[in-house]
C-alpha positions as CSV (number, residue, x, y, z in Angstrom):
1,X,28.0,61.0,57.8
2,X,25.4,58.7,59.3
3,X,26.2,57.1,62.6
4,X,26.3,53.7,61.0
5,X,29.1,54.9,58.7
6,X,31.1,56.0,61.8
7,X,30.5,52.6,63.4
8,X,31.9,50.9,60.3
9,X,34.9,53.2,60.2
10,X,35.4,52.7,63.9
11,X,35.3,48.9,63.6
12,X,37.8,48.9,60.8
13,X,40.0,51.3,62.7
14,X,40.1,48.9,65.7
15,X,40.9,46.0,63.4
16,X,43.6,48.0,61.7
17,X,45.2,49.1,64.9
18,X,45.3,45.5,66.1
19,X,46.9,44.3,62.8
20,X,49.5,47.1,62.7
21,X,50.3,46.5,66.4
22,X,50.9,42.9,65.5
23,X,53.3,44.0,62.7
24,X,55.3,46.6,64.6
25,X,55.6,45.1,68.1
26,X,58.3,42.8,67.0
27,X,60.7,45.7,66.3
28,X,61.0,46.6,70.0
29,X,61.6,43.0,70.9
30,X,64.5,42.4,68.5
31,X,67.3,43.0,71.1
32,X,65.6,40.6,73.4
33,X,65.0,38.0,70.7
34,X,68.6,38.3,69.5
35,X,69.7,37.4,73.1
36,X,67.0,34.6,73.3
37,X,68.0,33.0,70.0
38,X,71.7,33.9,70.2
39,X,71.5,34.8,66.5
40,X,70.6,38.2,65.0
41,X,69.7,36.4,61.7
42,X,67.1,34.3,63.3
43,X,65.5,37.3,65.0
44,X,65.7,39.2,61.7
45,X,63.8,36.5,59.9
46,X,60.9,37.0,62.3
47,X,60.5,40.4,60.7
48,X,61.3,39.3,57.2
49,X,59.0,36.3,57.2
50,X,56.1,38.4,58.4
51,X,56.7,41.0,55.7
52,X,57.1,38.5,52.8
53,X,54.0,36.5,53.7
54,X,52.0,39.7,54.5
55,X,52.7,41.2,51.1
56,X,51.8,38.0,49.3
57,X,48.6,37.4,51.3
58,X,47.5,41.0,51.0
59,X,47.6,40.7,47.2
60,X,45.7,37.5,47.1
61,X,43.2,38.5,49.8
62,X,42.1,41.5,47.8
63,X,41.0,39.2,44.9
64,X,39.5,36.6,47.3
65,X,37.5,39.4,48.9
66,X,36.1,40.3,45.4
67,X,35.1,36.7,44.9
68,X,33.9,35.5,48.4
69,X,33.2,38.8,50.1
70,X,35.6,41.2,51.9
71,X,34.1,40.7,55.3
72,X,34.4,36.9,55.1
73,X,38.0,37.0,53.9
74,X,38.9,39.7,56.5
75,X,37.6,37.4,59.3
76,X,39.5,34.4,57.9
77,X,42.8,36.5,57.8
78,X,42.2,37.7,61.3
79,X,41.6,34.1,62.4
80,X,44.8,32.9,60.9
81,X,46.7,35.9,62.5
82,X,45.1,35.0,65.9
83,X,46.2,31.4,65.5
84,X,49.7,32.6,64.7
85,X,49.9,34.9,67.7
86,X,48.6,32.2,70.0
87,X,51.1,29.6,68.6
88,X,53.9,32.2,68.9
89,X,53.2,32.6,72.5
90,X,53.5,28.9,73.2
91,X,55.8,27.3,70.7
92,X,59.4,27.5,69.6
93,X,58.9,27.2,65.8
94,X,58.7,31.0,65.3
95,X,59.3,31.1,61.6
96,X,56.2,29.2,60.6
97,X,54.1,30.9,63.3
98,X,55.3,34.5,62.6
99,X,54.5,33.8,59.0
100,X,50.9,33.0,59.9
101,X,50.7,36.4,61.6
102,X,51.5,38.1,58.3
103,X,47.9,37.4,57.3
104,X,46.9,40.4,59.4
105,X,48.5,42.6,56.7
106,X,45.6,41.7,54.3
107,X,43.3,43.7,56.6
108,X,44.3,47.1,55.0
109,X,43.3,46.5,51.4
110,X,40.2,44.6,52.5
111,X,39.2,47.5,54.8
112,X,39.6,50.0,52.0
113,X,37.4,47.7,49.8
114,X,34.7,47.6,52.5
115,X,34.8,51.3,52.8
116,X,34.4,51.8,49.1
117,X,31.5,49.2,49.1
118,X,29.4,50.5,52.0
119,X,30.0,54.2,52.3
120,X,28.6,56.9,50.0
121,X,31.1,58.0,47.4
122,X,31.5,61.4,49.0
123,X,32.7,60.0,52.3
124,X,35.2,57.5,50.9
125,X,38.2,59.9,50.9
126,X,37.7,60.9,54.6
127,X,37.3,57.3,55.6
128,X,40.4,56.2,53.8
129,X,42.3,59.1,55.4
130,X,41.1,57.8,58.8
131,X,42.3,54.3,57.9
132,X,45.7,55.8,57.2
133,X,45.6,57.5,60.6
134,X,44.8,54.0,62.0
135,X,48.1,52.7,60.6
136,X,49.9,55.4,62.5
137,X,48.0,54.7,65.7
138,X,48.8,51.0,65.3
139,X,52.5,51.7,64.8
140,X,52.6,53.9,67.8
141,X,50.7,51.4,69.9
142,X,53.0,48.6,68.7
143,X,56.2,50.5,69.5
144,X,55.1,52.0,72.9
145,X,52.9,49.2,74.3
146,X,55.3,46.6,72.8
147,X,58.3,48.4,74.4
148,X,56.5,48.5,77.8
149,X,55.6,44.8,77.5
150,X,59.1,43.7,76.6
151,X,60.5,45.7,79.4
152,X,58.2,44.3,82.1
153,X,57.1,40.9,81.0
154,X,58.5,37.8,79.2
155,X,58.7,38.4,75.4
156,X,56.0,35.8,74.8
157,X,53.5,38.3,76.3
158,X,53.8,40.4,73.1
159,X,52.1,37.6,71.3
160,X,49.4,37.1,73.9
161,X,48.5,40.8,73.8
162,X,48.5,40.7,70.0
163,X,46.2,37.6,70.0
164,X,43.8,39.4,72.4
165,X,43.8,42.6,70.3
166,X,43.1,40.5,67.1
167,X,40.3,38.6,68.8
168,X,38.7,41.9,69.8
169,X,39.1,43.1,66.2
170,X,37.5,39.8,64.9
171,X,34.5,40.3,67.2
172,X,34.1,43.9,66.3
173,X,34.3,43.2,62.5
174,X,31.9,40.2,62.8
175,X,29.3,42.3,64.7
176,X,29.6,45.7,63.2
177,X,30.6,45.3,59.5
178,X,27.8,44.5,57.1
179,X,28.2,41.4,54.9
């Protein structure tokens, strides 16, 4: 593979790790959130709202990527997720905000579309395999780093770290992924 292909795959991997971190970090925070809200149902809805919105947005984002360009839609989804993370760090309306973070879920189908678009056909299976590996890396990062953060800092810090990771992903995608 040419080095430009590895740069594209690396950029998408960074974005995917950030998005999956954002998805999984909440699981380690559930006991803390249940204590904070005094209600396991409210804490559970933080997970459920993210999943419901993420699934819906991922379906729509794929089609919007076909129409308006995958990179453009990917950047919009990352921007919405960043806004959700920042708002989650500073507000008490967690249902609405956590739902905004679900837009990061759209990154996976958009990334696969970009790979199919820009890489030679013979490299697509390896690149998609690497994206699957990125999901595992993001999950591990979300659980391990999220657990460390929740043990050592206020729970709002999870959302700050998520926002920073998503901003880094946005910058990397903007600079390194072809239009």
